[in-house]
Phi, psi and omega in degrees: 000126182281166180296324179295323178294323178295317179294324177298316180294319176300316179303314182301318184285315186297312186276334178278335186230294193297308186288322178301312177299315182293311185290320174297313183301313182291327176296314178296314181304311182285335176294319179291313183297326182263006183052044171074046182307325183293345174256321184292328186242023179303318182295321175299321179299316181295318179298316180294324181298326185269000180297149187285149179284128181268169180242135180281182185294340179270000180087003179271143180291135175283163175284118183280163174304319181297317182294320176299319176300316183290325177296313180292326175290327177300317180287318181297316183276104179225197180296344176295332176290346173255293182292322186295318180293318179298319178295320182297314182290321179294325183270319185253353182087172182303331180301335179304327182301315182298317178291337171292319179297318182296315181296325178297311181298319180287313186297338178302330178287325175292321179298320179298312183299308185295322185282326173297314176303316180300323180288318181300317185256025178286168181229160176258126176225126180054040175082002179226163180268145173221157181178189182141187184305320183298322183290317181285335175294321181278316191276327181261322183265344180071026182241080180297325179301322181293318180296317178296319175300316179298313183303313180298316180299314179298319180297311178303313184295303188277318186285323185252311180294295187291325182284331171296322180289321179296320178299317178298314179300319177295315181297309187291343178294344179276355180302326179300331189259340183237119180297139179054039189311310187296339182267359182261179176278353186299322178301323176291321177298315177302312184299319180295310181301315180296322181295319181295311182295317176299320179300316178304318180287313186298316183280359176276350178083183188297329180293319174291318175302313177300319181291315179300314178299317181290345176265309182296309189297312179302318183293314183291323181295315178297316180296320181294315181295322178301315177296326174295319177295316178300316180298320176293320179296321177301322186247037189298330181287346179271344187303315179302320178293322178298311182296321181298318179296318180301310183296319178297311182291333178298328184243033180281094184299321181299313182292327181292316180295332181289341181175088187301314183304326181258015185278170178296329179300301185293319185286324179295311179297317178299315182293318181298310182300313187270002169268312180271347170062017179299123179086358183270354176088007179276307184299327180303336180294327174281322184298328183291338185282345183287141173267101181232164179259005171207128182303328180298330180297320179288325175300319181288325177298320183288339173297320180299319179301321177297313184295317179302313181301303190266309186294321182265301188285312179295327177293328178298312177301314184300318181291323179300321183285316187284334178276353177280172177268007182263134181251129179287144180228113182306128179083348182241303178229089175216185181059212185303313180303326175297312179298315179300316180294320182294310185291328175297322178291328181285307187236006179101184187298326185294338177299329178295321180291326176296316179297322176301312178301316184298318178301316177294318181294309180301313185291319181294320178294322176300316182300319180290316179299314180299317180299316185297322178300313184296321181300316180299326182277334171296316183293330177291317180294316177203121180278086182222129180295324178294313177300317182299316181294318177297317178298318180300322178294321181292326176297316176301318179296320180297319177297315177299315180286328183297328180291347186248356185209147177273106186276073184295320179292317180298317182294319177297315179297323179296316178303312183294318179293324179293324178295315178291326175301318182291323178296317180297318180292319182300319181300314184295316181289331175295318180287330185257000187305327183300328181293315178292329179289324174296320178298320180296316179297321177298319180295315181298316180302311183297320177298319180296328178279004180073019179267160166275113187305126174232137187260138169231140181298330184291339183292337181237015172074033173242163178222172174083016179248180175283352185274063174249167180303321187270339188252337187288176189261045181259000000 
């Protein structure tokens, strides 16, 4: 048995049983504890997202809630929103879509808790805020070793595994246009171009990452959702039947009994969880960078990111597939080819070119978001300019190499490291959830008093954070 085979077996057990139970369980737990914060304060989240960007004493713009939202959405929204949904429907049937929706609605509570904690326990480095699970593991739980373990797992997963894969997906999207693509010089050319563009963004720091993400993500998301709407309008008479099929298949007891691990329930939950990443510890790294006057505001903004990813973008892919005359077949017609065939059937040949563009936009934005997460965790392990620059070079190399090879082993390793990363984070937010809930109650109390909520650590009985009268960003 090869190392890759061992990783595959670990993946199967981890994703089909352990993580689904943990992530869904903690999502339900926090939904109950917060009395459905993801629904009650959705309007507040939208309002916080639209707050104007402030300027610091040096005249530089601070990282806004919107930019932090776009960085996290950039990482959440990747090629999985296209290929992953197609694979889920091909393998689990239309009912998988319903369970994706359920996980997004439940997962919103976990996303709120972890992002609020990231804001509470963030630190100021080089004039900007950084934070995330590693920081609240060290500062709130007093377990630096746990934070370092989380950081190492995230770096392996996002900086090398996922970014190598995103680069490969962008490169392989050109196979439709170039005969014998993999045997030509074009993969190397694509790798060089991606590496140069990524380097320009990466060495620009968090402000450039935030700016690029806040431009690319809204444009690509709106364009993709619009094509989904156009497809649905063209096939509007079929929509009642499509929704009926989704709900019927979601509760197909006979199909579930025939093989639970491969059922619409498990596949839909799995795809939903690992598309929106709620509770997995990745998005809090972006959440901590935002300059807000109350941690809860950024927690609410991150709920919106989960909904954008799954309710809007994943649903757009699902509808494009289900209203077409093309049927997905697991292992034969799934992933990108399934999407291309379906959209071509819906809107014609130009739809294939749109999917190619979407793959590039989604994958590049994910690449930038993934890098930012990894950078925050490198800085947690050791705040060193030399280490940071060496790390940046290795990231650029991974992007360059990824465009030229299918990193099946690296992808498997990334899956395993992400799984363990999620387990470590779930334990931490379960232990610290009460702090975020206290912050939520403080936010609610100030809202009832007609105030614009402003946070001080003393209000919820904690110390040692940046949220003091003299240091916070009010």
